[in-house]
C-alpha positions in Angstrom: -62.2 -71.0 25.5 -63.3 -69.9 21.9 -66.4 -68.0 21.3 -66.8 -66.8 25.1 -66.8 -62.9 24.1 -69.0 -63.6 21.0 -71.5 -65.5 23.1 -71.8 -62.9 25.9 -72.4 -60.0 23.2 -74.8 -62.0 21.1 -76.7 -63.0 24.4 -76.6 -59.5 25.5 -78.0 -58.0 22.4 -80.8 -60.6 22.2 -81.6 -59.9 26.0 -82.8 -56.6 25.1 -85.6 -58.2 22.9 -86.6 -60.7 25.7 -87.6 -57.7 28.0 -90.1 -56.4 25.3 -93.5 -57.9 24.7 -93.5 -56.8 21.2 -90.8 -55.9 18.8 -90.6 -53.1 16.1 -88.4 -52.9 13.1 -86.4 -50.1 14.9 -85.5 -52.7 17.8 -84.5 -55.4 15.2 -82.3 -52.8 13.7 -80.8 -52.0 17.0 -80.2 -55.6 17.6 -78.8 -56.1 14.2 -76.1 -53.4 15.0 -75.1 -55.1 18.1 -74.8 -58.5 16.4 -72.7 -56.9 13.5 -70.4 -55.2 16.1 -70.3 -58.6 18.0 -69.1 -60.5 14.9 -66.7 -57.9 13.6 -65.1 -58.2 17.2 -64.8 -62.0 16.9 -62.8 -61.2 13.9 -65.2 -62.6 11.3 -64.7 -61.6 7.8 -66.3 -58.4 7.1 -68.2 -59.9 3.7 -69.4 -62.7 5.8 -70.6 -60.4 8.5 -72.4 -58.2 6.0 -74.2 -61.0 4.3 -75.1 -62.7 7.3 -76.5 -59.4 9.1 -78.4 -58.7 6.1 -80.2 -62.2 5.8 -81.1 -62.1 9.4 -82.4 -58.7 9.2 -84.7 -59.7 6.3 -86.0 -62.7 8.0 -86.4 -61.1 11.4 -88.7 -58.1 10.2 -91.3 -60.6 8.7 -94.8 -60.5 10.1 -94.5 -64.1 11.4 -91.7 -62.8 13.8 -93.0 -59.3 14.8 -96.4 -60.4 15.2 -95.6 -63.6 17.2 -96.2 -63.9 21.0 -92.3 -64.7 21.6 -90.4 -62.5 18.8 -87.1 -62.7 20.7 -87.2 -66.6 20.5 -88.1 -66.5 16.9 -85.0 -64.2 16.3 -82.7 -66.5 18.3 -84.1 -69.3 16.2 -83.2 -67.4 13.0 -79.8 -66.3 14.1 -79.1 -70.0 15.0 -80.2 -71.3 11.7 -78.0 -68.7 9.7 -75.1 -69.4 11.9 -75.3 -73.1 11.1 -75.7 -72.0 7.2 -72.5 -70.1 7.6 -70.6 -72.9 8.8 -71.7 -75.5 6.5 -75.2 -77.0 7.5 -73.9 -80.5 8.5 -70.9 -82.5 9.4 -68.6 -83.4 6.6 -67.1 -86.9 6.7 -63.7 -88.0 5.5 -63.7 -88.7 1.6 -62.9 -92.4 1.6 -61.1 -94.5 -1.1 -63.4 -97.3 -2.4 -60.4 -99.6 -2.1 -57.4 -99.3 0.4 -55.5 -97.3 1.3 -57.3 -93.9 1.7 -54.6 -91.3 1.6 -54.8 -88.2 3.4 -52.4 -85.3 2.8 -51.7 -82.9 5.6 -50.9 -79.3 4.6 -50.4 -76.0 6.3 -48.1 -73.2 8.0 -45.6 -73.9 10.4 -47.0 -73.6 14.2 -50.5 -74.5 13.0 -50.1 -78.0 14.8 -50.1 -80.1 11.5 -47.9 -82.9 12.8 -49.8 -83.1 15.9 -53.1 -83.2 14.1 -51.7 -86.1 12.0 -51.0 -88.1 14.9 -54.4 -87.3 16.5 -56.4 -88.1 13.1 -54.4 -91.6 13.0 -55.3 -92.4 16.7 -59.1 -91.3 15.9 -59.2 -93.7 13.0 -57.5 -96.5 14.9 -59.8 -96.2 17.7 -63.1 -95.4 16.0 -62.9 -97.4 12.7 -60.3 -100.2 13.8 -58.3 -98.9 11.1 -54.4 -99.6 10.4 -53.0 -96.2 9.7 -49.5 -95.3 8.5 -47.9 -92.0 9.0 -45.3 -90.7 6.4 -42.7 -88.0 7.7 -42.1 -85.8 4.7 -41.3 -82.8 6.4 -37.4 -82.8 6.3 -37.1 -78.9 6.9 -38.5 -78.0 10.3 -36.1 -79.0 13.0 -37.1 -82.3 14.7 -40.4 -82.7 12.7 -39.4 -86.2 11.9 -38.5 -87.1 15.5 -42.0 -85.5 16.8 -43.8 -87.7 14.5 -41.9 -90.6 15.3 -42.6 -90.0 19.1 -46.2 -89.3 18.4 -46.4 -92.8 16.5 -44.8 -94.6 19.5 -47.2 -93.2 22.0 -50.3 -94.1 19.9 -48.8 -97.3 18.6 -49.1 -96.2 14.9 -46.2 -97.0 12.5 -44.2 -94.1 11.1 -42.4 -94.3 7.7 -39.3 -91.9 7.6 -36.0 -91.7 5.5 -34.3 -89.0 7.8 -33.9 -85.2 6.5 -31.5 -85.6 3.7 -33.9 -87.4 1.0 -36.2 -85.4 -1.3 -39.8 -85.5 0.3 -41.4 -86.7 -3.1 -39.0 -89.7 -2.9 -40.0 -90.1 1.0 -43.7 -90.1 -0.1 -43.2 -92.5 -3.1 -41.4 -95.0 -1.0 -44.0 -94.7 2.1 -47.0 -95.2 -0.3 -45.3 -98.4 -1.8 -44.9 -99.7 1.9 -48.4 -98.7 2.8 -49.8 -100.7 -0.1 -47.6 -103.7 0.6 -48.5 -103.6 4.3 -52.3 -103.1 3.6 -52.9 -100.2 5.7 -56.2 -98.7 5.6 -55.1 -95.1 5.8 -51.9 -93.4 4.7 -51.4 -89.9 6.4 -48.7 -87.8 4.9 -47.2 -84.9 7.1 -46.0 -82.5 4.6 -43.5 -79.3 5.1 -45.0 -76.2 6.3 -43.5 -72.5 6.1 -43.9 -69.5 7.9 -45.8 -68.1 5.1 -47.0 -69.3 1.6 -44.1 -69.4 -0.9 -43.4 -70.7 -4.5 -41.1 -73.5 -3.3 -43.3 -74.8 -0.9 -46.3 -75.0 -3.2 -44.4 -76.7 -6.1 -43.3 -79.4 -3.7 -46.7 -79.8 -2.2 -48.2 -80.0 -6.1 -45.5 -82.8 -6.8 -46.6 -84.7 -3.7 -50.2 -84.3 -4.8 -49.6 -85.5 -8.2 -47.6 -88.4 -6.9 -50.0 -89.6 -4.1 -53.4 -88.7 -5.7 -54.9 -88.2 -2.2 -58.4 -88.6 -1.4 -58.2 -85.6 1.2 -56.0 -82.8 1.4 -56.6 -81.5 4.8 -55.4 -77.9 5.5 -54.4 -77.4 9.3 -55.4 -73.7 10.4 -54.5 -72.0 13.7 -58.0 -70.6 14.8 -56.0 -68.2 17.0 -54.8 -66.1 14.0 -58.3 -65.0 13.1 -58.9 -63.5 9.6 -55.2 -64.6 8.9 -56.5 -68.0 8.8 -59.1 -67.5 6.4 -56.3 -65.9 4.1 -54.1 -68.8 4.6 -57.1 -71.3 3.8 -58.0 -69.1 0.7 -54.0 -69.2 -0.5 -53.8 -73.0 0.0 -57.2 -73.8 -1.5 -56.3 -71.8 -4.8 -53.1 -73.7 -5.3 -53.9 -77.1 -4.1 -57.7 -77.3 -4.1 -57.8 -78.5 -0.5 -60.7 -80.8 0.3 -61.4 -79.9 3.9 -60.1 -77.8 7.1 -58.9 -78.7 10.5 -59.1 -75.9 13.0 -56.6 -76.1 15.7 -56.5 -74.3 19.1 -60.0 -73.7 19.5 -59.6 -74.1 23.3 -57.3 -71.1 23.5 -57.9 -67.5 23.7 -59.5 -67.2 20.1 -62.2 -65.1 19.3 -63.6 -67.7 16.9 -63.8 -65.6 13.8 -62.0 -68.3 11.6 -64.6 -70.8 12.5 -67.2 -68.5 11.3 -65.6 -67.3 8.0 -63.6 -70.1 6.3 -66.5 -72.1 4.9 -68.2 -69.0 3.7 -64.9 -67.8 2.0 -63.4 -70.8 0.6 -66.3 -73.2 0.2 -64.5 -75.9 2.0 -65.9 -77.5 5.0 -64.3 -77.6 8.3 -63.9 -81.4 9.0 -62.3 -81.5 12.3 -61.5 -79.1 15.4 -58.7 -79.5 17.9 -59.5 -78.4 21.3 -56.7 -79.7 23.6 -53.3 -80.9 24.0 -54.0 -84.6 24.4 -54.1 -87.0 21.6 -57.7 -87.7 21.7 -58.7 -84.0 21.6 -59.7 -84.1 17.8 -63.3 -83.8 17.3 -65.6 -84.0 14.2 -66.9 -80.6 13.2 -70.6 -80.2 13.6 -72.0 -76.8 12.6 -75.4 -77.1 14.5 -73.5 -77.8 17.7 -71.1 -75.0 17.2 -74.1 -72.7 16.6 -75.7 -73.8 19.8 -72.3 -73.1 21.9 -72.0 -69.7 20.2 -75.4 -68.7 21.3 -74.9 -70.0 24.7 -77.5 -72.9 24.4 -75.0 -75.7 25.2 -74.0 -78.8 23.6 -75.4 -81.9 25.2 -74.6 -84.3 22.0 -70.9 -83.6 22.4 -71.0 -83.9 26.0 -72.8 -87.3 25.8 -70.2 -88.4 23.3 -67.4 -87.7 25.6 -68.9 -89.5 28.4 -69.8 -92.5 26.4 -65.8 -92.6 25.4 -65.0 -93.9 29.0 -68.3 -95.4 29.6 -68.1 -98.8 31.1 -71.6 -100.4 31.3 -70.5 -103.0 33.9 -68.8 -100.5 36.1 -71.9 -98.1 35.8 -74.3 -100.9 37.0 -71.9 -101.8 39.9 -71.7 -98.1 40.8 -75.4 -97.5 40.6 -75.9 -100.7 43.1 -73.4 -99.0 45.5 -75.2 -95.7 45.5 -78.6 -97.6 46.4 -76.9 -99.7 49.3 -75.0 -96.4 50.3 -71.6 -98.4 50.0 -70.0 -96.0 47.5 -66.5 -95.4 48.8 -63.3 -93.4 48.4 -62.2 -95.9 45.7 -65.1 -95.4 43.8 -64.7 -91.6 44.4 -61.3 -91.9 42.8 -62.5 -93.8 39.8 -65.3 -91.0 39.1 -62.7 -88.2 39.5 -60.3 -89.8 36.7 -63.4 -90.3 34.2 -64.5 -86.6 34.6 -60.7 -85.6 34.2 -60.7 -87.6 31.0 -63.7 -85.8 29.6 -61.6 -82.4 29.8 -61.7 -79.2 31.9 -64.6 -79.2 34.2 -65.5 -75.6 33.3 -65.8 -76.7 29.6 -67.9 -79.6 30.3 -70.4 -77.6 32.4 -70.6 -74.9 29.7 -71.9 -77.8 27.3 -75.0 -78.1 29.5 -77.8 -76.0 28.3 -78.2 -72.6 30.1 -74.8 -72.8 31.6 -72.7 -71.0 29.2 -73.4 -67.5 30.3 -74.5 -68.4 34.0 -73.1 -65.7 36.1 -72.0 -68.1 38.7 -69.8 -69.9 36.5 -68.9 -67.3 34.0 -65.3 -66.9 35.7 -65.3 -70.5 36.7 -61.6 -71.9 36.5 -61.2 -75.3 38.1 -57.6 -75.6 39.1 -56.2 -79.1 38.1 -54.1 -78.9 41.1 -57.2 -78.8 43.2 -58.1 -82.2 41.9 -54.6 -83.7 42.3 -54.7 -82.4 46.2 -58.0 -84.2 46.7 -56.5 -87.3 45.3 -53.4 -86.9 47.5 -55.8 -86.9 50.5 -57.5 -89.9 49.3 -54.1 -91.8 48.7 -53.0 -91.0 52.2 -55.8 -93.2 53.8 -55.2 -96.8 54.4 -57.1 -99.2 52.4 -59.6 -99.9 55.1 -60.3 -96.2 55.4 -61.1 -95.9 51.6 -63.6 -98.7 51.8 -65.2 -97.5 55.1 -65.3 -93.8 55.5 -66.9 -94.0 58.9 -63.6 -95.0 60.4 -62.1 -91.4 59.8 -62.0 -90.1 63.3 -60.2 -86.9 64.2 -56.7 -88.8 65.0 -56.9 -90.5 61.6 -57.7 -87.2 59.9 -54.8 -85.6 61.5 -52.5 -88.6 60.4 -54.0 -88.3 56.8 -53.3 -84.3 56.8 -49.8 -84.9 57.9 -49.4 -87.8 55.3 -50.5 -85.6 52.1 -49.2 -82.2 53.5 -52.5 -80.4 53.3 -54.3 -78.5 56.5 -56.6 -80.5 58.7 -59.4 -78.1 57.8 -59.0 -79.1 54.1 -59.2 -82.8 55.0 -62.3 -82.3 57.0 -63.9 -80.2 54.5 -63.3 -82.9 51.8 -64.7 -85.7 53.8 -67.8 -83.7 54.7 -68.3 -82.9 51.0 -67.8 -86.6 50.2 -70.4 -87.7 52.8 -72.9 -85.1 51.4 -72.3 -86.4 47.9 -72.7 -89.8 48.9 -76.0 -89.0 50.6 -77.4 -87.1 47.7 -76.4 -89.8 45.2 -78.3 -92.5 47.5 -81.1 -90.6 47.6 -81.3 -89.7 43.6 -80.5 -93.6 42.7 -83.7 -94.5 45.0 -86.0 -91.8 43.4 -86.3 -89.8 46.6 -85.4 -86.0 46.1 -87.1 -84.7 49.3 -85.1 -82.9 52.0 -82.1 -82.5 49.9 -82.2 -78.6 49.7 -79.8 -78.0 52.5 -77.1 -80.3 50.4 -77.6 -78.1 47.2 -77.3 -74.5 48.6 -79.0 -71.5 47.5 -76.7 -70.3 44.6 -77.5 -70.4 41.1 -76.2 -74.0 40.7 -78.2 -74.9 43.8 -81.3 -73.7 42.4 -80.8 -75.2 38.8 -80.2 -78.5 40.5 -83.5 -78.1 42.6 -85.5 -77.3 39.5 -84.0 -80.4 37.7 -84.9 -82.5 40.7 -88.5 -81.2 40.9 -88.9 -82.1 37.4 -87.7 -85.6 38.2 -89.9 -86.0 41.1 -93.0 -85.0 39.1 -91.9 -87.7 36.5 -91.4 -90.2 39.1 -94.9 -89.6 40.8 -96.5 -89.9 37.3 -94.8 -93.2 36.6 -96.0 -94.5 40.2 -99.7 -93.4 39.2 -99.3 -95.1 35.8 -98.2 -98.5 37.7 -101.0 -98.1 40.1 -103.4 -97.7 37.3 -102.4 -100.7 35.5 -102.4 -102.8 38.8 -106.1 -101.9 39.3 -107.0 -102.8 35.6 
């Protein structure tokens, strides 16, 4: 996951201040040195680092910080605010034409994920705005680029205009635009050619397509894993084409995240979207404030909520809540829950969006193997319909049959059934507002402690509500 190294270094630097009651200018200077090294190691542009550290240091040595009761918190607040400023203050929406179609021109080097991003963007517009996008395959040089876009279009049910690889790209765009206007498509997304590096021939062709199409958006797709090279590429394309925004791809990979912190400051162009996975739904709007929170290990609850809401079915959720109260939650419901969580993305990434979890030692090296989830599913699929609906039927002989059916050890089947029953009991108690006697189910590790703290808060709130209701009745 992007920023892990940077998050850890920044947290370590700031934790030194937390151990002090009062902070001196010398302490601030030492922490700024650590922050500077952390940013440089994350491959952030040197000038951006220099300006950032200077601004934070100036603000951090002010009297309101040094004389405050919680100087470490004040400095975290300053670092957070300056990170948000560097990345662009707020999310930048797509430039939309006052009349249809809105034309989006995708540009970038080969290998950055431009064609896939064009498909992801088309799907996002279709699902979130109920738009009717059209994709134009204007990359006639890269082998199979046209075929790739056609397959993507079929998978997401979006039309793709193509004329093969023997026609001039400018002519393909001309005819594609005419078709899009005729068919009244809301958005026309042009997938242009890329190169291994910026050259004159590429730029001349892109300039001709820009002049012909008069796009509302020129989105530059940049591979976040290339670090400062991504910033140089962005600067090169911007100087030639005057791009309107940037899409950062592969932020879910082993990247240090320097590009996200540098591009806006160097080019002045906003990052509009980020790609964080291989699924066609893995394209998110870039929110500078949310990204800053993630970098500082403060979580990202808003994105987590949005991810959950994508697959949220209100009617199904009500049915599930009723089943929890009645203790009739069964293995069929369990499968539904697992699939919904899987749709949100890797579990370790979801957990890190919860405030305080990003650098939790118990979760630091957590890596949930997708095969483990598939093995659990295999155990459930090996049950009969009656056993899934009534887990109490699962006696030793039935468990041995299930183990043989799914090819897993009997111990694994027993462990999964035991965990399911514990989870069902916990869910029943939580749905009824009763959190007492659950410590044994939660364990004594870090996750257990956090869960207990959370439930204690809920218990206090529950008692408070009951008291308020009693007072109202007495009145």
